[in-house]
N, C-alpha and C positions, 0 to 999 in steps of 0.2 A: 503494500500500500503505500502511497504518497500523499502527504499533506503539504499543500502550498499556502503560505501566508504572504498575501499580495501587500507590501507596506505597512507591515505591523508597526505600531505605536507604542506599545506599554511592553516595556521589557518581562516584567513579572508574568504577563499573559504567555509570551514567547517561551520562557522558562518552563512554565507549566505544561506547556502544549510539547516541548522538547522531550521532557520527562514520559509524557504519555506515549511519545512516539518510541521512546526507548523501550519502554514497557510491552509495546505492541509490536516491535520490530518494524516500526513504519519509518521511511527515509522523511525528512523534513527539508523541504524548500523553501528558502526566504527571498523575497523580491524587495530590492532596494527601490526608493529609499526607504530607510527604516527610521523610527523615532527615538533610537537608541543605539549604542556599540555593542557589539558581541561580548566585549570583556567588562561590561558594567556588572557591579556587585549583585544588582536585583535581579538579572536574568540566571546568574549562577546559583543564587540563594532559591529561586523557585524551582530550578531543576535539579536543584541537591548535587549530590556526588555522581548524578547520572549524565551530566553534560558532556562529559569527556567521552561515553558511550554511545553518543548521538551520531548518526548516519545525516550529515548536514551539508547542504549545497546552498549557496549564496549566489544571487544572480544579479547584475547590474541594472536590469530593468525588465519588463514582462517580455519584451521581443528576445532577449538574451534566454529567459527561461524557456520560451517557445522554440527556438532554434536549437538549444543544446539538448531538447527533449524530444526533437522529432515532430513538433506540432501535435503534441498528444490530445485525446480526449479527455476534456476536463468537466468534471461535475462541479459547478459553482454554487455555494450556498450562499443565499441571498434572502432576505425578507421579502423580496419583490417577486419570489418566483411562484408559478401556479401549481406546483406540484410538490408533494411531501417528499422528505428525503428517503421514506420506506417505500417509496412507488418506482423506484429505480433497481436495476440490477448492477450491483459493483463488481466489476472485474478485479480479479487478485493483485493486479499492479497498477491499478486505477490511480488518477489524480484526483484530489479533492480539494477545492481552492476555496480560501475564505479571505474577505478583505480587510483593510484596516478597521479599527475599532470606531474611528469616529465618523465613517463614510461607507463603509462597506466595499462592495466590487462596484467599479463605474459602471454606469448604465450601458454605456457602448459596448463594453464587454458583454453584459446580461443579454442585451438584444442580438447580438451575433452568435450566442452560445444557449438561446432559450430554452431548447428541448433538452438540455443538460443541466439546466439551472434546478436546485432543490432548496426547501425551506423547511424549517423546524417549525410545527404549528404551534401559535402561542395565543393566549386571550387577549382580548381587547386590544387596546391602544399600547401594549409594550412595545417598544421600539426594536429591542433585540435583546438577546442572552449573552451573558460573558463569552468572549471569543474561545476561552479555554473550555468551557463547558460545551459550546457548541461544536467544537472540534471532537470532543470527547463522544457526545451522542451520536454524530453521523460515523465517525471512524468506527465505534463499536458495531454499528449497524452493519457497515461494509464488511467487518471482520466477521460477524455473525453470518452473513449471507455465504462467506466463503469458509464456513465451520472452523473458524478461529485457527486456521492452518499453522501449524508450528508452535501453537501456544500451549501452555500447561492449562488443562481443564479442572483438575482437582487440587484442592487445597491441602497442605500439610500441616498437621499439628506438630508443635516441637516435643510436648511431653507424653502423650498419648498417642494411640491409634484411632482412627474412627471407630473401628470393632471394639474399643475399651469402653465406648459410650453407650452401646446397646444393652 
């Protein structure tokens, strides 16, 4: 899986998303300009000690991202989409893009990719969810559709086995 953040602005959100990507074996793509530098303390704090394990690629701009990834199919998460994120079938190596916190994905990109635009349903006049939460919601649906390939599906107790609890 591939998560793409278009011009992220808040380092703690990106750090949190980076940690989610490490936990799920997902590649994180960051498209400049960003509202922070990658060496900022906030990004490392949110990503904890996982940041060094992150599969991360940074791009100069959107066109650089498209070229270096051979113009991939991109699912664009936006509050302006007509279909819910659960109504598409995610490929194991798909790209899921999220826009910057203050403005989302620009409408000109949405209009040229409208069949791949997805939204998380919300109540009333709520503008949007936190970026880190949105990434986790959509990413885990995509992973679920692909049977959590390569991921551990069973938790392990440290002092007991599950059989001891019966």
